[in-house]
N, C-alpha and C positions, 0 to 999 in steps of 0.2 A: 648239651652239645650244641651249638650254633649251627642251623642248618646254611649249607653257604648260599642258597637263594637269599635267604634273608641275613647274610653275613654282613654287618655294618662296614661301610665305607671307609678308608683309612683317612681319610677329613673327619669323620665321627669320631675314630679314635683316638684323634691326636687334637680334639678339641682344646684340652689344656694348653698345651705349648703354642697353639695358633693363637688361641686367646691372649696370651701372655706377651706374645710378640706384636699382634696386631695391635693390641692397646696401647703400646707403647709407638710402632710406626704409623698409627693411623694420625695421631698427633701431630707427629715429626713431618709428614711428608704432606700437610694438609695446605701449606704457602706455595707460593709461586716460585719461591726461591730457597735454597737451602744454604745457610750460611755455616760458619765455624763451630758455633755454637750449639747449632741443630746436628752436625755432624760429630759433635762431642756428645751429645744426647743420644743419637743414634748408636754411636761406640758404646755408652754403659749400657744401654739395652741390649744389644747382641751381648753383652759380657755378661751380664745379669742373667742371660737366657742361656751361660754354659757353652758358649760357641766358641768360647777360646781367644786368648790374646792373640795369636798369629793369624787366625782364622778372620779374627775380627778386623785384624789390621789388615790384611789384605780386602775385606769389604769394602771396611771405611774409604780406602785409599782409592779403590776403583768407583765409588761415590764421588768422591773430590774431584777424580778427573773428569767424570763423566757431567758433574755440576757445573763445570767450567763452560761446557758446550752444550749442555740442555739446561732449560728452567724449566721444564715441567716435570711435575710429581710424577704423573702416571711413567713416564720414560724412566725416571730414575727407580722406579719400582722394578721396573723389568731389566734394568742395570743391575740391580740387586740380584734378581731372581737368575740371571743368566752367570754371574760370578759365582752363584750358591752351586748351580749346576756345573762349573768348571771344577770346583774343589769335591764334590762330590763324585763325579765322574769315574774318577780311579777305583772307588770302592764297589763297583756294579760289575768287576770282572764276572764272567761266566763259571760256573763249576762243572769240571769236567771231570766224572766220576770213573775215571781209569787209572791205573789198570785195577783190574779186580783180584780179589775183594780191594775195596778202596776204604782205607783204614784213617777212621778221623779219631782223634783223642780229643776228647772235651775237658778243659780245664777252667779253673777259675773259683774266685773266694765265696766264702759260706754265704748264702743269702741271695745269691743273685738268679737263683730259678734255674740252673744248670742240669737238675735230673729231668726236670719238668720240658725245659728245652729240648733235651734229646729226645723226649718220647712224640715231641712236637714235629723235630724235623724227621725223625722216623715214620710218623703218619704221611708226613709230605711227601716223603719218596714213597713209602709202601703206595700210596695212592697213583704213582706213576709206575708200578707193578715191578719196583725194585724188592729185589730179596735181602732182606736186613737180618743182621744178626746184633746182639745188644750182649755188652759186657759190664758187669758191675763192678769195677775195680776201685772202688769208693768202699774198702774194708774196713774202714775206721768207724764206722756206723751201722749199726744192724737196719736203722730205719732206710738206711740210703738205698742197702741191699734189698729191702724188702719193698719199698717204692719202686724201683727199677721193675723188680720181678711183678708187681701188679700192673704197672705200664704192660709189661710184655705179654701179660694175660689177655688185657684190654686189646691190644692191637694185634694177638696172637703170632706174636714175633718170639723167637728163641732167646732166653738170658742165659749167658755162662756167668755163673757165681759160684763163691766159694763161702766158707763160714766169717764170719767177723771175726778180725784181729790178722787174718790171712795176710799172707804177701799179694799186693796188688799184681806184681811181675809174674806170678805164677797164673793169675786170672788171665792177665793179657796173654801169656803165650798158650792157654787152652782155649781163650775164644778165637785168637789167630787160627788156630788148628782146626776149630769147630766151623769157622765161616769158611773156609778153605773146602773141608770135606761137604759142607751143603751148598757149595758153588754160588756163596753169597755176593751179592754185588757190593754190599756197603758194610761195614764191621764200626759199629758206634761206641766208644769205648768211653763209660762214666768214670771219671777220676773224684778223688775226696777234694772237696771244698777246703781251701786251704789260705791262710791270708799270705801275702808275699814276703813277709818278715820272719815264716815259720821255717827256718833253714834246713830242718830235719825232713819234713814234708815235703819240699822243695826238693832236697836228695833224691827223695824214695821216688819222684815224680820224673827224675831224671835217669834213675834205674829201671821204670817201667818203658823209658824211651830205649835205652840201650837193648832190652829185652826184644822190642818190637823190630829194631834195626838187625838184630842177629837171628832174628826169623825171617827178614826180609829189608836186604840192603834199602830200598826206597820207602821202606816204612816208619813212621807213619807218614802217610801221605799229606795230613794235614793235622794239624794242630790249631784247632779252634776255639776262643775264648771267651764266655759268657760274661757280659760288662750290664751292669745294671744301670741305665741311663739317668735315673734320677740320682746318683750321686754324684754326678758332673766330674770335676778334676781328679778326683780319687781314683776314679775309675782308669784312668790314661795311667795314671801312678801305678794301678796294679796291673797294666796291661805291659807297661815297660819294664815291671819286674818280673814275670814272666816271659817275657820275651829275651829278657838277658839269659834266663837260668833254663828254658829249653826252646825258645825260638816259636814264636805265635806267627801263624800264618794267615788266619781269617777272625773275624771277631762276628758275635750276635750281640746287638742291642736289647735286652729286655725290658718291659715296664714302663715303654715310651709312653704309655696312655694315662699314667698315673702321675706323670710330672708336668709342670707348668715348664720346665726348663728342658726343652727338646733339643736343645742347641748342640748336645754334646758328640751328636753326629760329623759336626763339622769340623770340632776340635781333632777326632780323632782321625779325619780324613785326611787333614792339614798336616798332622805331624805325623802318621805312620802310613797313611798312602794305602790300608791293609783293605781286601776285598769284605764287604761287609756282607753276609749271606744272608743274615735273616733279622728281621724288625719283630721284637714282640710286643703286641697292641693291646694283651687282653689275657685273661685266665683260661678261655676255651682252647680245645685241641686246634682249634681251627685259624685261632688268633696267632699266627706265625707267618709273615709274609716274606718274601724274597723281595730284598732291595730293589727298588724301580725308583731311580731317583727324581725325573719328572713328576711321578704322582708324589712323592715325600715333601718335595718342594711345594706341589700345589695345594697340598694339604696343609702346610702350614703359613704359606703367605699366597692363598689363592688370589686369581684375577677379581679385580673390581674390589678387593678387601682394604686397599688403600687408596683413598682420593682426596 
């Protein structure tokens, strides 16, 4: 586990996406003027970085307008940073953990790091002295139940679990009752990883939501989807499907440190405008950071990087 005092900075964690982006933009912004060909090259670089078509169009159009007024490469880099800030700001909505227990259902496809992310979120809030209960509603895999129980043991947090193959809705029911009895502040519910094309499992997820609604008409208070940043546009397709099925309120992007194409956050922001609660930047328990827009942009496009 990384000592917080020696915790790598976000800039250090995002070396791959920064180098990928800077490598292209350093050459493109080296001249005194930016012409249409160079704007096309910038557009290509942003698309390759998984920034997405809509967000890329917005960024390039802003650069195009600014280039007609300013010839300075440094100024255009500032324009790019400013527009990036505008795109991401809606995703930095603060989280208010009310009412109590605040019920958060965590969803996502297989392999995105969902259960580990739940443990990291629990640790983050535990350090702020919130009382947390974990629910192992992924009953399809025994390993998933065991994994969450192991995290519960490590963090000294209660985990509500049933046997493998049991009804996830029953787990959620018992977990909600347990969270209330314990006067918990937060109930984090781990659900089975499922592809968005698996109709039966998606229907089961809808049933889980209905059970929560019967227990508390305002519950769940938040559905958070974990997305693997390295999968790019496929992650957006997953989010569209889950959003249609259960309604997604927020997102967490994992594995940002492992991909050269870190622009998916911009594509997500431009299309959905959902709060992004956390960024996953490593395998350690402290490698989960609340989104700080200025810090993120400074990490991938730092001052002085393009001259």
